[in-house]
FIMARRO-298748 format. One record per residue: residue in three letters; x, y, z of N, C-alpha, C in turn. Coordinates in steps of 0.001 Angstrom, whole numbers, padded with zeros to 6 digits, always signed. Layout:
BEGIN
ALAXYZXYZXYZ ...
END
This chain:
BEGIN
MET-003547+019156-042284-004861+019602-041862-004729+020187-040467 GLY-004514+021473-040367-004373+022143-039089-005704+022600-038538 LEU-005677+023039-037321-006884+023513-036654-007432+024760-037336 GLU-006535+025618-037812-006985+026865-038432-007763+026623-039719 GLU-007545+025494-040377-008288+025190-041605-009711+024751-041309 LYS-009948+024227-040120-011275+023755-039749-012147+024869-039183 LEU-011545+025970-038751-012296+027057-038135-012715+028086-039173 PRO-013960+028529-039114-014388+029574-040041-013834+030938-039625 SER-013141+031594-040509-012640+032964-040324-011758+033135-039096 GLY-011133+032077-038616-010215+032188-037500-010863+032309-036142 PHE-012163+032030-035998-012840+032098-034712-012773+030748-034021 LEU-012643+030810-032734-012640+029609-031924-013700+029779-030846 LEU-014635+028861-030792-015721+028940-029821-015510+027874-028760 THR-015757+028264-027503-015639+027325-026396-016529+027824-025258 THR-016494+027124-024151-017273+027529-022983-016320+028001-021887 VAL-016875+028701-020919-016078+029161-019787-015565+027950-019001 GLU-016393+026912-018879-015971+025704-018172-014759+025065-018833 GLN-014741+025033-020165-013615+024442-020880-012339+025262-020685 VAL-012455+026573-020721-011285+027432-020527-010779+027315-019089 ALA-011696+027325-018119-011293+027194-016720-010670+025827-016464 GLY-011234+024778-017051-010668+023440-016914-009277+023346-017509 TRP-009097+023948-018675-007778+023944-019308-006770+024700-018450 ALA-007174+025843-017901-006261+026627-017064-005903+025873-015784 ARG-006874+025223-015167-006610+024469-013940-005690+023290-014190 LYS-005960+022531-015252-005147+021344-015491-003744+021703-015966 SER-003578+022894-016526-002272+023303-017025-001409+023963-015965 SER-001915+024137-014772-001127+024790-013725-001330+024122-012369 VAL-001248+022800-012346-001373+022071-011091-000039+022152-010346 TRP-000093+022562-009090+001112+022659-008277+001056+021593-007188 PRO+001917+020599-007254+001849+019507-006278+002527+019832-004954 ALA+001967+019305-003888+002597+019277-002572+002950+017828-002322 THR+004205+017524-002287+004627+016131-002132+004630+015764-000658 PHE+004146+014578-000375+004092+014063+000991+004679+012664+000951 GLY+006003+012585+000856+006693+011304+000737+007054+010740+002086 LEU+006631+009501+002341+006822+008906+003648+007668+007632+003634 ALA+007839+006988+002508+008573+005725+002494+009194+005521+001116 CYS+009355+004274+000725+010070+003942-000510+009389+004507-001755 CYS+008103+004721-001727+007403+005312-002879+007866+006742-003136 ALA+008361+007406-002094+008822+008782-002256+010039+008854-003179 ILE+010866+007821-003198+012030+007801-004096+011559+007767-005542 GLU+010556+006958-005828+010006+006893-007184+009307+008196-007545 MET+008675+008849-006560+008032+010130-006821+009084+011185-007165 MET+010218+011161-006462+011286+012107-006779+011876+011826-008157 ALA+011922+010563-008552+012455+010206-009875+011560+010725-010988 ALA+010301+010957-010698+009386+011481-011721+009688+012932-012064 GLY+010504+013604-011276+010863+014984-011556+012146+015141-012346 ASP+012804+014031-012669+014062+014131-013422+013789+014458-014892 PRO+014818+014799-015664+014596+015215-017056+013912+014168-017934 ARG+014076+012889-017604+013444+011859-018430+011935+011804-018215 HIS+011477+012122-017031+010039+012108-016699+009613+013509-016292 ASP+009878+014474-017090+009794+015885-016744+008361+016328-016416 PHE+008144+016762-015158+006849+017291-014740+006495+018588-015450 SER+007502+019351-015833+007234+020688-016373+006537+020643-017724 ARG+006500+019504-018371+005733+019386-019624+004252+019618-019391 TRP+003798+019374-018176+002380+019502-017859+002116+020635-016878 GLY+003011+021605-016793+002808+022768-015943+002958+022492-014466 MET+003764+021488-014100+003904+021096-012695+005341+021230-012205 GLU+006126+022118-012806+007520+022195-012421+007735+022779-011042 ARG+006737+023389-010485+006878+024007-009182+006272+023112-008110 ALA+007083+022272-007506+006629+021472-006371+006630+022385-005150 SER+005493+022530-004534+005333+023509-003468+005788+022955-002131 ALA+006561+023745-001421+006969+023369-000073+005934+023808+000953 THR+005007+024627+000530+003948+025081+001416+002592+024651+000874 PRO+001729+024118+001715+000421+023668+001230-000486+024808+000783 ARG-000225+026010+001226-001088+027137+000874-000962+027531-000585 GLN+000062+027037-001270+000243+027342-002680+000103+026099-003544 ALA-000387+025010-002988-000511+023757-003723-001979+023385-003883 ASP-002269+022634-004945-003628+022134-005132-003668+020641-005420 LEU-002522+019978-005439-002451+018528-005604-001541+017964-004529 MET-002049+017010-003759-001225+016325-002767-000943+014919-003273 ILE+000339+014575-003344+000744+013223-003717+001234+012550-002443 VAL+000453+011614-001921+000820+010887-000712+001516+009613-001167 ALA+002825+009529-000904+003631+008405-001358+004148+007634-000161 GLY+003644+006423+000034+004125+005574+001117+003106+005390+002215 ARG+003542+004641+003225+002639+004311+004334+002491+005494+005274 VAL+001291+005652+005796+000981+006746+006713+000791+006143+008099 SER+001606+006564+009042+001477+006068+010409+000364+006831+011127 GLN-000092+006276+012224-001142+006928+013013-000673+008282+013541 LYS+000627+008397+013841+001164+009674+014321+001214+010714+013220 MET+001389+010283+011969+001500+011216+010853+000128+011609+010302 ALA-000908+010866+010612-002242+011122+010071-002767+012532+010381 PRO-002658+013037+011617-003137+014402+011858-002350+015466+011089 VAL-001074+015223+010879-000251+016161+010107-000705+016176+008661 LEU-000971+014995+008113-001458+014881+006740-002773+015626+006582 ARG-003675+015447+007535-004967+016130+007468-004811+017645+007587 GLN-003905+018097+008440-003687+019524+008599-003140+020139+007311 ILE-002222+019454+006672-001671+019950+005405-002759+019987+004342 TYR-003599+018958+004294-004702+018930+003332-005662+020098+003572 ASP-005983+020364+004821-006900+021457+005145-006330+022825+004781 GLN-005009+022962+004780-004374+024234+004442-004264+024459+002942 MET-004485+023431+002138-004378+023580+000687-005542+024414+000154 THR-005306+025077-000983-006334+025917-001588-007355+025071-002339 GLU-008556+025574-002453-009609+024910-003229-009501+025343-004678 PRO-009798+024533-005629-010052+023100-005562-008755+022344-005331 LYS-008856+021187-004666-007672+020398-004361-007917+018938-004685 TRP-006826+018257-005017-006897+016859-005427-005832+016070-004700 VAL-006058+014743-004579-005129+013870-003876-004871+012625-004721 ILE-003593+012250-004819-003194+010985-005433-002581+010130-004327 ALA-003103+008913-004132-002528+007955-003196-001568+007079-003994 MET-000274+007274-003780+000746+006593-004573+001276+005385-003820 GLY+001071+004217-004394+001568+002979-003812+000503+002236-003032 VAL+000759+000962-002840-000213+000112-002162-000331+000473-000685 CYS+000734+000970-000068+000670+001352+001352-000229+002563+001558 ALA-000122+003551+000678-000985+004726+000797-002423+004386+000431 SER-002601+003447-000485-003955+003096-000936-004690+002221+000054 SER-003993+001226+000646-004706+000277+001495-003925-000181+002719 GLY-002800+000414+003001-001995-000018+004142-000952-001040+003759 GLY-001107-001650+002584-000125-002610+002087+000042-003813+002991 MET+001286-004220+003152+001576-005405+003975+001602-005081+005457 PHE+001464-003814+005795+001540-003380+007185+000139-003344+007793 ASN-000401-004497+008110-001732-004594+008693-001586-004639+010210 ASN-001289-003476+010789-001132-003400+012236-001697-002085+012758 TYR-001610-001910+014052-002224-000743+014692-001503+000562+014373 ALA-000251+000517+013934+000544+001726+013761+000367+002379+012399 VAL-000156+001654+011405-000247+002162+010037-001713+002331+009651 VAL-002035+003488+009089-003388+003765+008606-003656+002872+007396 GLN-004785+002193+007396-005116+001255+006327-005789+001981+005165 GLY-005042+002846+004551-005546+003619+003416-005680+005086+003778 VAL-005068+005923+002973-005085+007363+003243-006486+007947+003057 ASP-007384+007195+002405-008746+007685+002216-009528+007720+003530 HIS-008973+007174+004608-009583+007326+005934-009316+008715+006501 ILE-008365+009437+005913-007970+010745+006426-008397+011866+005484 VAL-008129+011706+004194-008456+012724+003186-009147+012039+002010 PRO-009986+012753+001274-010603+012153+000085-009569+011978-001020 VAL-009558+010814-001652-008568+010484-002678-009239+010503-004048 ASP-008575+011137-005013-009087+011201-006383-008548+010076-007250 ILE-007274+009760-007126-006641+008729-007952-005853+007789-007039 TYR-006092+006487-007193-005310+005467-006503-004284+004920-007482 LEU-003025+004913-007076-001938+004451-007927-001363+003175-007324 PRO-001597+002005-007939-001127+000748-007353+000369+000555-007575 GLY+000909-000437-006912+002308-000791-007102+003083-000710-005808 CYS+004197-001436-005783+005048-001456-004600+006509-001469-005025 PRO+007121-000371-005232+006586+000971-005447+006203+001158-006906 PRO+005277+002048-007190+004925+002311-008587+006036+003081-009293 ARG+006191+002829-010563+007241+003471-011362+006878+004939-011644 PRO+007858+005768-011958+007572+007168-012290+006619+007308-013477 GLU+006696+006377-014429+005784+006422-015573+004335+006239-015128 MET+004129+005408-014125+002786+005192-013600+002267+006454-012917 LEU+003145+007159-012210+002737+008415-011582+002359+009440-012640 LEU+003134+009531-013689+002807+010473-014763+001480+010110-015424 ASP+001216+008811-015602-000062+008387-016168-001217+008771-015238 ALA-001032+008604-013943-002068+008995-012989-002302+010503-013018 ILE-001239+011276-013182-001375+012728-013259-002137+013130-014518 LEU-001860+012449-015634-002596+012754-016867-004069+012386-016734 LYS-004378+011298-016039-005779+010944-015790-006442+011975-014878 LEU-005698+012484-013910-006223+013537-013061-006456+014808-013873 HIS-005582+015093-014829-005785+016256-015703-007091+016128-016476 ASP-007406+014931-016957-008690+014728-017645-009860+014985-016698 LYS-009727+014520-015463-010781+014738-014471-010946+016230-014177 ILE-009834+016943-014047-009875+018379-013776-010495+019125-014957 GLN-010120+018737-016174-010619+019403-017385-012140+019283-017487 ASN-012696+018168-017060-014127+017920-017214-014939+018232-015965 THR-014340+018910-014997-015064+019304-013789-015994+020473-014103 LYS-017218+020366-013654-018208+021421-013876-017963+022591-012931 LEU-018571+023720-013222-018456+024919-012397-019827+025358-011898 GLY-019839+026078-010778-021057+026685-010266-022141+025691-009892 PRO-023404+025995-010245-024517+025112-009898-024393+023732-010541 GLN-023793+023675-011717-023607+022382-012372-022662+021500-011554 ARG-021691+022112-010871-020748+021366-010039-021481+020721-008866 LYS-022373+021476-008231-023131+020926-007114-024000+019758-007579 LYS-024610+019896-008752-025423+018822-009313-024561+017607-009625 GLN-023362+017827-010150-022450+016730-010466-022025+015995-009189 ILE-021761+016732-008106-021373+016107-006839-022501+015251-006294 VAL-023732+015754-006345-024885+014987-005861-025053+013706-006680 GLU-024908+013801-007994-025031+012611-008850-023939+011591-008546 LEU-022713+012034-008328-021626+011114-008000-021852+010446-006650 GLU-022322+011211-005660-022596+010637-004341-023711+009607-004410 GLU-024756+009880-005198-025848+008915-005340-025373+007656-006044 ALA-024524+007795-007038-023988+006625-007736-023137+005775-006792 GLN-022339+006415-005933-021540+005670-004972-022419+005000-003926 ARG-023475+005675-003506-024385+005115-002517-025079+003865-003063 ARG-025422+003884-004356-026068+002718-004966-025122+001529-005048 GLN-023817+001791-005112-022848+000702-005220-022563+000047-003878 LEU-022773+000760-002772-022477+000211-001452-023532-000807-001057 PRO-023120-001958-000494-024109-002931-000021-024792-002414+001251 LEU-026073-002652+001335-026831-002227+002513-026798-003316+003573 LEU-026883-002913+004827-026911-003886+005923-028193-004694+005832 GLY-028088-005958+006092-029247-006826+006062-029487-007463+004698 GLN-028790-007015+003674-028925-007617+002360-027714-008473+002087 GLY-027904-009548+001399-026771-010420+001072-027019-011813+001560 THR-025972-012618+001571-026112-014013+001963-026084-014159+003480 VAL-026716-015188+003959-026789-015431+005403-025740-016431+005784 
END
């Protein structure tokens, strides 16, 4: 039972959003930002066993101007934070960020003045990848989840409406000052 048997007269109907989503998710170019032990696992995800090129990501960009996905792997020091932000600002729109590892997600075991306690204090993060260090399979799973998110992203005025709805949902989840136990 192939797809062509289900379609009348060989026509395929879709929306512009679906085609644009498919094109975006099929050509994600990552900018790797490896800072510690998680970077070794990120590099292992590019080997033939965990081949990035199956998902259109074989071109890891050395320049942020040609990348749309930043993978932050490892702990981010206070000195490296402005560099990370500058690279993020130079990336093309739309852009996405994966925080790989517990150090990038929350600072990990390094709870001191020198390490940023979560890369989300510097750049907006789309996917948090737990683990110390996370395996290459986990990174590939996070990338596939990001592909689903990219595929279902709205365009134009619908995108602005979707952003407002997401912000309101997040605002409702945050506890307000003065509410709670005494």
